[in-house]
KOLDOZA-240121 format. One record per atom (N, C-alpha, C): residue in one letter; x, y, z. Coordinates in steps of 0.2 Angstrom, whole numbers, plus 5000, padded with zeros to 4 digits. Layout:
<rs>
AXYZ/...
</rs>
This chain:
<rs>
X491750075083/X491950135085/X491850185080/X491850255081/X491850305076/X492450305072/X493050295075/X493650295072/X493650245066/X493450185068/X493550135063/X493050145057/X492450175059/X491950185053/X492250245049/X492550295052/X492850345048/X493450315043/X493850275046/X494350245043/X494150205037/X493550165038/X493250125033/X493050165027/X492650225029/X492450265024/X492950295020/X493550315023/X494050345019/X494450295015/X494450235016/X494750185012/X494350175005/X493750205005/X493450204998/X493750244993/X494150294995/X494450344991/X495250324990/X495450354984/X496150344983/X496550374989/X497150344990/X497650374995/X497950434992/X498250474996/X498650534994/X499250504989/X499550454991/X500150424987/X499850414980/X499250374980/X498950354973/X498750424969/X498550474972/X498350534969/X498950564965/X499550564969/X500150594966/X500350554960/X500350484961/X500550444956/X500150454950/X499450454951/X498950454945/X499050524942/X499150574945/X499250644943/X499850664940/X500350614940/X501050624938/X501350684941/X501150694947/X501550744951/X501850704957/X502450724958/X502850694963/X503050744968/X502850734975/X503050784980/X503750774982/X504050714980/X504750704983/X505250734979/X505750754983/X506350794979/X506850744977/X506950684980/X507450634978/X507150564977/X507450524973/X507250464971/X507350414977/X506850364979/X506850324984/X507150254982/X507550224986/X507850154985/X507650114991/X507550044990/X507350004995/X507949995000/X507849975006/X508349965011/X508149915016/X508549865017/X508449805021/X508849815027/X508649795033/X509049785039/X508749825045/X509149825050/X508849855056/X509049925057/X508649965060/X508750035061/X508650045068/X509150085071/X509050105078/X509050185078/X508650205083/X508650285083/X508650305091/X508950355092/X508950385099/X508650455098/X508050465102/X507750535102/X508250585106/X508250645103/X508650695106/X508150745110/X508450775115/X508050835118/X508150895115/X507850945117/X507951015114/X508651045113/X509051015117/X509751035117/X510250995112/X509850945109/X510250905105/X510650845108/X510450835115/X510750785119/X510350715118/X510650665119/X510250595118/X509850585125/X509250565123/X508750545129/X508850475130/X508450445135/X508350375136/X507950345132/X507550375127/X507050345123/X507450325116/X507350265115/X507650235109/X507050195105/X507150195098/X506750155094/X507150105090/X506850045089/X507149995085/X506649975080/X506849965073/X506349945068/X506749915062/X506349905057/X506549875051/X506549935045/X507149935042/X507149985036/X506649975031/X506450025028/X505950015022/X506250045016/X506450105016/X506850135010/X507150205012/X507550225008/X507950285009/X508050325003/X508250385003/X508350434998/X508950475000/X509150524996/X509750564998/X509550605004/X508850625004/X508650665009/X508350635016/X508250565016/X507950545022/X507850465021/X507550435026/X507450365027/X506750355030/X506550295029/X505950275032/X506050205035/X505650185041/X505750125044/X505150105048/X505050045049/X504450015052/X504550005060/X504150025064/X504150005071/X503449985073/X503449955079/X502849935083/X502749985088/X502150015088/X501850055094/X501250035097/X501250025103/X500649995106/X500050045107/X500250105107/X499650155108/X499750215103/X499250225099/X499250275094/X499550345096/X499350365102/X499550435105/X500350435105/X500650375106/X501450375106/X501650395099/X501350375094/X501550385087/X501550465086/X500950495088/X500950565087/X501450605091/X501650575097/X502150615100/X502850615097/X502950565092/X503650565089/X503650615083/X503150645081/X503150695075/X503550755077/X503950775073/X504350835074/X504950825079/X505050765082/X505650755086/X506250745082/X506850765085/X507450755082/X507750695085/X508250665081/X508450595083/X509150585079/X509550535082/X510150505079/X509950435076/X510050425070/X509850355067/X510550315066/X510450255067/X511050205066/X510750155061/X511050145055/X510850085051/X511450065047/X511450005045/X511949975041/X511749975034/X512249985029/X512049985022/X512649965018/X512549945012/X513149915008/X513649975007/X514249955008/X514850005006/X515349975002/X515850015000/X516349984995/X516749924998/X516849925005/X517149875008/X516749835012/X516149815010/X515649775014/X515149825018/X514849795023/X514349835027/X514649895030/X514349955030/X514550015033/X513950035038/X514150055044/X513650085049/X513550155048/X513050185046/X512850255045/X512550285052/X512850335054/X512550375059/X512350445057/X511750465057/X511550525054/X510950555059/X510950625059/X510450655062/X509850675058/X509250685061/X508650695057/X508050715061/X507550735058/X506950755061/X506350705058/X505950685063/X505350645061/X504850685057/X504650675051/X504250715047/X503550685046/X503450625048/X502850585047/X502850525051/X502350505054/X502250435057/X501550415054/X501550355051/X500950325048/X500750255050/X500150255052/X499850185053/X499750145047/X499850075047/X499750035041/X499149995042/X498649995037/X498049965037/X498149885038/X497749855043/X497849785044/X498349775049/X498749825051/X499349815056/X499249865061/X498749845066/X498549895071/X499149925075/X499649895075/X500249925079/X500849935075/X500849925069/X501449945065/X501350005061/X501850045062/X501950115059/X502550125055/X502550165050/X503150185047/X503350255049/X503950265051/X504250325053/X504650355047/X504550415046/X504850445040/X505350505043/X505950505041/X506450545044/X506750585038/X506850655039/X507150695035/X507850705038/X508450685034/X509050695036/X509250775038/X509650785042/X509950855044/X510350875038/X510750825035/X511150845029/X511050795023/X511050815017/X510950765012/X511550715012/X511350655010/X511750605009/X512250615003/X512850595004/X513350604998/X513150564992/X513150604986/X512950574980/X513350504978/X513950504979/X514350444978/X514150384982/X514050394989/X513750344993/X513150324991/X512650364989/X511950354987/X511950304981/X512350324976/X512450274970/X512650204972/X513150204976/X513450134978/X512950094982/X512550124986/X512050094990/X511450074985/X511350114980/X510750094975/X511050034971/X511650034969/X511849974965/X511949914969/X512049914976/X512149854980/X511449834982/X510949874982/X510249844985/X509849814980/
</rs>
């Protein structure tokens, strides 16, 4: 198909991420840390109320300003529909007294397909509020 040929052609070039790494320019505001475990998300409507649509996936990484996680999406158009949606995220992370469940609001700022994994996508969420610096440092030390 035309789409697969375009994708194959584009793979000949450096990725955007590689460009920023090579050019010593980082578009990120906050350092990222690996995160393991399950992530649950509930999409919100325009009034900020929970809808019946939920997502479940595996955490990838987090920063003071956001989190990314992997999900499976059977149709590409469904991934595009997530972009810009607000949601509530639930995920576990190491805390001072063991595992802590975090409940945060955010907005989906990117949904990316992963090469070789036709139905696996990474969802990138920007938090509504920055994560507390002390909590972030503890999570980094524990991961």
